[in-house]
N, C-alpha and C positions, 0 to 999 in steps of 0.2 A: 224794722226801722233802718232806713237807708241814710247814709251820709252822702251828700251831693257835692261834687266838685265841678266847678264851671270855670271857663276861661272868659271873663267878661271883657267887653270892649270899653273904650273911654265913655261912650254915651250911656251905656248901662251903669257904669260906676257913678257917673254924674247924677243919673236918675235916682240912685240909692243914697246919694250924699255920703258915700263911703269915707271920704277924707275928713268929714266932720265927726266921725265916730271916735270914741276913745281908743287909746293904744295899749296893748298888752305885750309884754316881752317875757321870754323864758329861755334860760340857758339849756344846754344839752342835759337831758334828764329823762326819766321814765316815771309815770305816775297814773293812778286811777282817777277817773272823773265821772261825775253824774250831772246831767243837764236837767235842772229844774225847769228850764224854759228853753225854747229853741234859740240857737245862736247862729248868726250869719257873720262870717269874718272874711277879711281880705288880707292875704298874706303879703306883707311888704318885703320881708327878708326871711331866709332860712328854709328849713325842710323838716317835716314831721310825718310820722306814721301813726295812725289811730286804728286800734282794733276794737271791734264791738262784736262779740260772739264769733261767728265764722267769717265776718267781713273785715278786711284790712284795706285801708285807704291811705295812700301817700299823696301829700300835697306840698307845694313849694311856692316861692315868690311868684306873684301874678295870678294865683288861684283864688277864687271866691268859694268858700266852703260853707255848707249849711248842715248844722247838727240838729236833729229833731229833739223835741221835748221828751224827757224820760229816758234818754239814751245813757246807758252805762258803758264806759269804754276805758281803754288804757292808751294814754298818749306816750309816744316815744319821740322826743325831740332829737332829731339827728344832727341838725345844724341850728344854732340859736335862732329862735323865731321872734319876729316883730310883726304884729298884726293890728289892723283896725277891727273892732268888733261891735256887734249890736245884738242885744237880747230881745226876744219877742217877735 
């Protein structure tokens, strides 16, 4: 199960209606998480590192991140994160 990190352009973001998605914010912290459904999110602010098994991915403001359904991981929020997100 791979975490995908993309650098979308404005047209790609507009096509996904990213700025109509809800917003989630999290302070500097470390926590375990399980994805019951896939999630696509666009990072507005901050920086985080997510580890799933042997894979570690770091992402920051401007990144579009896709987490697959069924993923078990550990989030490490390095700088407070603010993101738009969509499940499914």
